[in-house]
N, CA, C and O atoms as a GROMACS GRO file, in nm:
protein
  296
    1MET      N    1  -1.963  -2.435  -1.727
    1MET     CA    2  -2.006  -2.308  -1.716
    1MET      C    3  -1.950  -2.253  -1.608
    1MET      O    4  -1.977  -2.342  -1.527
    2LEU      N    5  -1.887  -2.164  -1.540
    2LEU     CA    6  -1.802  -2.093  -1.503
    2LEU      C    7  -1.870  -2.018  -1.384
    2LEU      O    8  -1.950  -1.932  -1.423
    3PHE      N    9  -1.856  -2.030  -1.235
    3PHE     CA   10  -1.961  -1.963  -1.140
    3PHE      C   11  -1.870  -1.802  -1.156
    3PHE      O   12  -1.754  -1.761  -1.167
    4MET      N   13  -1.980  -1.761  -1.150
    4MET     CA   14  -1.966  -1.596  -1.130
    4MET      C   15  -2.071  -1.499  -1.071
    4MET      O   16  -2.141  -1.413  -1.125
    5GLY      N   17  -2.055  -1.563  -0.880
    5GLY     CA   18  -2.080  -1.540  -0.838
    5GLY      C   19  -1.980  -1.449  -0.758
    5GLY      O   20  -1.862  -1.448  -0.792
    6LYS      N   21  -2.044  -1.343  -0.610
    6LYS     CA   22  -1.961  -1.283  -0.519
    6LYS      C   23  -1.823  -1.344  -0.564
    6LYS      O   24  -1.751  -1.291  -0.648
    7LYS      N   25  -1.793  -1.468  -0.494
    7LYS     CA   26  -1.660  -1.523  -0.384
    7LYS      C   27  -1.543  -1.468  -0.452
    7LYS      O   28  -1.443  -1.420  -0.399
    8ARG      N   29  -1.584  -1.492  -0.657
    8ARG     CA   30  -1.501  -1.520  -0.761
    8ARG      C   31  -1.436  -1.340  -0.811
    8ARG      O   32  -1.318  -1.328  -0.843
    9ASN      N   33  -1.524  -1.223  -0.811
    9ASN     CA   34  -1.462  -1.083  -0.748
    9ASN      C   35  -1.368  -1.055  -0.646
    9ASN      O   36  -1.263  -0.991  -0.651
   10LEU      N   37  -1.431  -1.123  -0.538
   10LEU     CA   38  -1.367  -1.063  -0.427
   10LEU      C   39  -1.203  -1.053  -0.475
   10LEU      O   40  -1.141  -0.948  -0.489
   11PRO      N   41  -1.144  -1.210  -0.496
   11PRO     CA   42  -0.981  -1.224  -0.480
   11PRO      C   43  -0.938  -1.133  -0.587
   11PRO      O   44  -0.822  -1.094  -0.592
   12LYS      N   45  -1.040  -1.092  -0.687
   12LYS     CA   46  -0.941  -0.942  -0.804
   12LYS      C   47  -0.941  -0.794  -0.738
   12LYS      O   48  -0.885  -0.699  -0.793
   13LYS      N   49  -1.013  -0.782  -0.606
   13LYS     CA   50  -0.993  -0.685  -0.484
   13LYS      C   51  -0.878  -0.716  -0.419
   13LYS      O   52  -0.759  -0.684  -0.414
   14GLU      N   53  -0.965  -0.796  -0.366
   14GLU     CA   54  -0.794  -0.858  -0.210
   14GLU      C   55  -0.690  -0.837  -0.328
   14GLU      O   56  -0.707  -0.724  -0.375
   15ASP      N   57  -0.573  -0.917  -0.403
   15ASP     CA   58  -0.499  -0.967  -0.479
   15ASP      C   59  -0.475  -0.817  -0.535
   15ASP      O   60  -0.353  -0.822  -0.514
   16PHE      N   61  -0.498  -0.644  -0.608
   16PHE     CA   62  -0.496  -0.587  -0.593
   16PHE      C   63  -0.504  -0.506  -0.483
   16PHE      O   64  -0.459  -0.397  -0.518
   17LEU      N   65  -0.539  -0.502  -0.359
   17LEU     CA   66  -0.516  -0.446  -0.250
   17LEU      C   67  -0.327  -0.479  -0.200
   17LEU      O   68  -0.242  -0.392  -0.182
   18LYS      N   69  -0.312  -0.594  -0.190
   18LYS     CA   70  -0.172  -0.679  -0.162
   18LYS      C   71  -0.107  -0.585  -0.242
   18LYS      O   72  -0.063  -0.479  -0.199
   19LYS      N   73  -0.098  -0.634  -0.393
   19LYS     CA   74  -0.001  -0.554  -0.462
   19LYS      C   75   0.026  -0.395  -0.454
   19LYS      O   76   0.117  -0.336  -0.512
   20ALA      N   77  -0.036  -0.357  -0.401
   20ALA     CA   78  -0.090  -0.196  -0.382
   20ALA      C   79   0.011  -0.182  -0.285
   20ALA      O   80   0.117  -0.120  -0.294
   21LEU      N   81  -0.048  -0.265  -0.164
   21LEU     CA   82   0.003  -0.264  -0.016
   21LEU      C   83   0.184  -0.277   0.008
   21LEU      O   84   0.268  -0.222   0.080
   22LEU      N   85   0.184  -0.398  -0.117
   22LEU     CA   86   0.380  -0.425  -0.159
   22LEU      C   87   0.466  -0.294  -0.218
   22LEU      O   88   0.586  -0.267  -0.207
   23GLU      N   89   0.322  -0.200  -0.310
   23GLU     CA   90   0.355  -0.074  -0.364
   23GLU      C   91   0.463  -0.014  -0.248
   23GLU      O   92   0.583  -0.020  -0.220
   24ALA      N   93   0.315   0.058  -0.194
   24ALA     CA   94   0.306   0.123  -0.090
   24ALA      C   95   0.493   0.123   0.032
   24ALA      O   96   0.574   0.212   0.058
   25GLN      N   97   0.482  -0.047   0.074
   25GLN     CA   98   0.628  -0.022   0.098
   25GLN      C   99   0.730  -0.038   0.010
   25GLN      O  100   0.816   0.040   0.053
   26GLN      N  101   0.779  -0.099  -0.100
   26GLN     CA  102   0.900  -0.101  -0.078
   26GLN      C  103   0.894   0.085  -0.147
   26GLN      O  104   1.004   0.134  -0.173
   27SER      N  105   0.752   0.184  -0.176
   27SER     CA  106   0.784   0.290  -0.160
   27SER      C  107   0.893   0.381  -0.078
   27SER      O  108   0.989   0.450  -0.112
   28PHE      N  109   0.821   0.343   0.066
   28PHE     CA  110   0.878   0.352   0.152
   28PHE      C  111   0.986   0.326   0.234
   28PHE      O  112   1.025   0.371   0.342
   29GLU      N  113   1.030   0.230   0.141
   29GLU     CA  114   1.113   0.168   0.158
   29GLU      C  115   1.236   0.294   0.109
   29GLU      O  116   1.268   0.384   0.186
   30ASN      N  117   1.283   0.282  -0.001
   30ASN     CA  118   1.327   0.401  -0.141
   30ASN      C  119   1.330   0.553  -0.097
   30ASN      O  120   1.405   0.637  -0.147
   31ALA      N  121   1.181   0.595   0.068
   31ALA     CA  122   1.195   0.688   0.012
   31ALA      C  123   1.280   0.677   0.105
   31ALA      O  124   1.381   0.739   0.072
   32TYR      N  125   1.298   0.601   0.265
   32TYR     CA  126   1.373   0.618   0.311
   32TYR      C  127   1.574   0.548   0.271
   32TYR      O  128   1.660   0.585   0.351
   33LYS      N  129   1.592   0.510   0.223
   33LYS     CA  130   1.690   0.492   0.164
   33LYS      C  131   1.745   0.656   0.180
   33LYS      O  132   1.830   0.706   0.253
   34GLY      N  133   1.658   0.712   0.079
   34GLY     CA  134   1.722   0.819  -0.053
   34GLY      C  135   1.698   0.946   0.055
   34GLY      O  136   1.721   1.067   0.041
   35LEU      N  137   1.656   0.889   0.140
   35LEU     CA  138   1.695   1.023   0.246
   35LEU      C  139   1.846   0.989   0.358
   35LEU      O  140   1.936   1.070   0.381
   36GLU      N  141   1.838   0.900   0.392
   36GLU     CA  142   1.904   0.854   0.440
   36GLU      C  143   2.101   0.893   0.348
   36GLU      O  144   2.215   0.883   0.394
   37ASN      N  145   2.061   0.926   0.247
   37ASN     CA  146   2.220   1.009   0.114
   37ASN      C  147   2.219   1.166   0.026
   37ASN      O  148   2.273   1.222  -0.069
   38VAL      N  149   2.114   1.188   0.137
   38VAL     CA  150   2.172   1.341   0.114
   38VAL      C  151   2.149   1.406   0.166
   38VAL      O  152   2.058   1.383   0.246
   39ASN      N  153   2.237   1.593   0.168
   39ASN     CA  154   2.266   1.656   0.235
   39ASN      C  155   2.134   1.820   0.223
   39ASN      O  156   2.121   1.909   0.307
   40ASP      N  157   2.093   1.811   0.152
   40ASP     CA  158   2.039   1.856   0.092
   40ASP      C  159   1.923   1.879   0.069
   40ASP      O  160   1.854   1.833  -0.021
   41PRO      N  161   1.867   2.030   0.239
   41PRO     CA  162   1.736   2.074   0.240
   41PRO      C  163   1.626   2.023   0.210
   41PRO      O  164   1.540   1.963   0.274
   42ASP      N  165   1.646   2.075   0.029
   42ASP     CA  166   1.510   2.060  -0.067
   42ASP      C  167   1.468   1.920  -0.043
   42ASP      O  168   1.350   1.884  -0.041
   43LEU      N  169   1.608   1.815  -0.020
   43LEU     CA  170   1.603   1.674  -0.076
   43LEU      C  171   1.532   1.648   0.046
   43LEU      O  172   1.415   1.680   0.026
   44ILE      N  173   1.541   1.625   0.109
   44ILE     CA  174   1.559   1.630   0.241
   44ILE      C  175   1.438   1.594   0.296
   44ILE      O  176   1.386   1.493   0.343
   45ASP      N  177   1.404   1.735   0.271
   45ASP     CA  178   1.262   1.736   0.255
   45ASP      C  179   1.157   1.638   0.207
   45ASP      O  180   1.060   1.587   0.262
   46SER      N  181   1.211   1.631   0.084
   46SER     CA  182   1.132   1.594  -0.075
   46SER      C  183   1.079   1.411  -0.039
   46SER      O  184   0.972   1.352  -0.054
   47TYR      N  185   1.207   1.372   0.012
   47TYR     CA  186   1.183   1.242   0.082
   47TYR      C  187   1.162   1.225   0.211
   47TYR      O  188   1.208   1.124   0.264
   48ILE      N  189   1.082   1.327   0.296
   48ILE     CA  190   1.059   1.287   0.401
   48ILE      C  191   0.868   1.297   0.376
   48ILE      O  192   0.775   1.245   0.437
   49TYR      N  193   0.877   1.413   0.223
   49TYR     CA  194   0.686   1.387   0.178
   49TYR      C  195   0.726   1.294   0.122
   49TYR      O  196   0.635   1.229   0.173
   50GLU      N  197   0.791   1.202   0.048
   50GLU     CA  198   0.711   1.060   0.049
   50GLU      C  199   0.710   0.940   0.157
   50GLU      O  200   0.662   0.828   0.140
   51ILE      N  201   0.775   0.990   0.270
   51ILE     CA  202   0.815   0.929   0.340
   51ILE      C  203   0.624   0.918   0.409
   51ILE      O  204   0.566   0.810   0.423
   52ASN      N  205   0.596   0.981   0.423
   52ASN     CA  206   0.532   0.997   0.504
   52ASN      C  207   0.309   0.923   0.429
   52ASN      O  208   0.210   0.862   0.467
   53ALA      N  209   0.397   1.035   0.248
   53ALA     CA  210   0.301   0.947   0.188
   53ALA      C  211   0.318   0.800   0.157
   53ALA      O  212   0.226   0.739   0.101
   54ALA      N  213   0.388   0.763   0.178
   54ALA     CA  214   0.363   0.617   0.147
   54ALA      C  215   0.328   0.550   0.284
   54ALA      O  216   0.255   0.451   0.280
   55ASN      N  217   0.377   0.598   0.411
   55ASN     CA  218   0.338   0.557   0.520
   55ASN      C  219   0.168   0.603   0.543
   55ASN      O  220   0.077   0.521   0.526
   56LEU      N  221   0.161   0.644   0.555
   56LEU     CA  222  -0.077   0.753   0.494
   56LEU      C  223  -0.098   0.575   0.404
   56LEU      O  224  -0.111   0.465   0.458
   57ARG      N  225  -0.094   0.606   0.266
   57ARG     CA  226  -0.140   0.457   0.182
   57ARG      C  227  -0.097   0.387   0.189
   57ARG      O  228  -0.117   0.304   0.100
   58TYR      N  229  -0.005   0.356   0.292
   58TYR     CA  230  -0.004   0.183   0.324
   58TYR      C  231  -0.129   0.159   0.477
   58TYR      O  232  -0.173   0.059   0.534
   59LYS      N  233  -0.145   0.275   0.490
   59LYS     CA  234  -0.234   0.229   0.622
   59LYS      C  235  -0.347   0.290   0.567
   59LYS      O  236  -0.355   0.393   0.634
   60VAL      N  237  -0.407   0.290   0.515
   60VAL     CA  238  -0.565   0.332   0.398
   60VAL      C  239  -0.541   0.213   0.333
   60VAL      O  240  -0.646   0.148   0.334
   61LEU      N  241  -0.462   0.160   0.282
   61LEU     CA  242  -0.472  -0.036   0.265
   61LEU      C  243  -0.448  -0.093   0.308
   61LEU      O  244  -0.556  -0.147   0.329
   62LEU      N  245  -0.359  -0.165   0.374
   62LEU     CA  246  -0.376  -0.210   0.554
   62LEU      C  247  -0.527  -0.219   0.590
   62LEU      O  248  -0.570  -0.334   0.590
   63ARG      N  249  -0.618  -0.120   0.622
   63ARG     CA  250  -0.733  -0.103   0.672
   63ARG      C  251  -0.804  -0.224   0.560
   63ARG      O  252  -0.849  -0.337   0.574
   64ASP      N  253  -0.780  -0.103   0.415
   64ASP     CA  254  -0.920  -0.184   0.315
   64ASP      C  255  -0.833  -0.345   0.380
   64ASP      O  256  -0.887  -0.404   0.474
   65VAL      N  257  -0.730  -0.389   0.334
   65VAL     CA  258  -0.711  -0.498   0.305
   65VAL      C  259  -0.877  -0.616   0.478
   65VAL      O  260  -0.965  -0.701   0.461
   66LYS      N  261  -0.821  -0.534   0.621
   66LYS     CA  262  -0.828  -0.598   0.725
   66LYS      C  263  -1.026  -0.606   0.649
   66LYS      O  264  -1.097  -0.706   0.645
   67MET      N  265  -1.064  -0.461   0.601
   67MET     CA  266  -1.219  -0.463   0.643
   67MET      C  267  -1.254  -0.601   0.485
   67MET      O  268  -1.341  -0.687   0.496
   68LEU      N  269  -1.212  -0.595   0.425
   68LEU     CA  270  -1.166  -0.664   0.227
   68LEU      C  271  -1.271  -0.793   0.386
   68LEU      O  272  -1.391  -0.803   0.413
   69SER      N  273  -1.119  -0.878   0.460
   69SER     CA  274  -1.093  -0.932   0.508
   69SER      C  275  -1.220  -1.033   0.667
   69SER      O  276  -1.262  -1.133   0.726
   70GLU      N  277  -1.216  -0.919   0.649
   70GLU     CA  278  -1.375  -0.918   0.799
   70GLU      C  279  -1.467  -0.989   0.694
   70GLU      O  280  -1.512  -1.103   0.680
   71ASN      N  281  -1.473  -0.889   0.640
   71ASN     CA  282  -1.638  -0.877   0.533
   71ASN      C  283  -1.637  -1.034   0.450
   71ASN      O  284  -1.743  -1.067   0.399
   72ASN      N  285  -1.496  -1.148   0.436
   72ASN     CA  286  -1.498  -1.221   0.429
   72ASN      C  287  -1.591  -1.342   0.499
   72ASN      O  288  -1.688  -1.411   0.466
   73ASN      N  289  -1.520  -1.328   0.593
   73ASN     CA  290  -1.545  -1.426   0.734
   73ASN      C  291  -1.699  -1.409   0.747
   73ASN      O  292  -1.750  -1.507   0.802
   74ASN      N  293  -1.796  -1.302   0.709
   74ASN     CA  294  -1.898  -1.306   0.742
   74ASN      C  295  -2.019  -1.360   0.654
   74ASN      O  296  -2.133  -1.360   0.700
   0.00000   0.00000   0.00000
């Protein structure tokens, strides 16, 4: 019989958040690399937007991971 308590559901959410953190970090790095290689003002604006969006997404996900970790320790 498999144990289906709360502890079994939490790793799924934690795994999802960690994967999303890595994806946000990769998006940030890709946008930053793209910004380094363009001269067109519209593309510069686009890459700056992507960098800011990835940075905000990373901050939110990191906050959620920390909150989940604190909740698991209680």
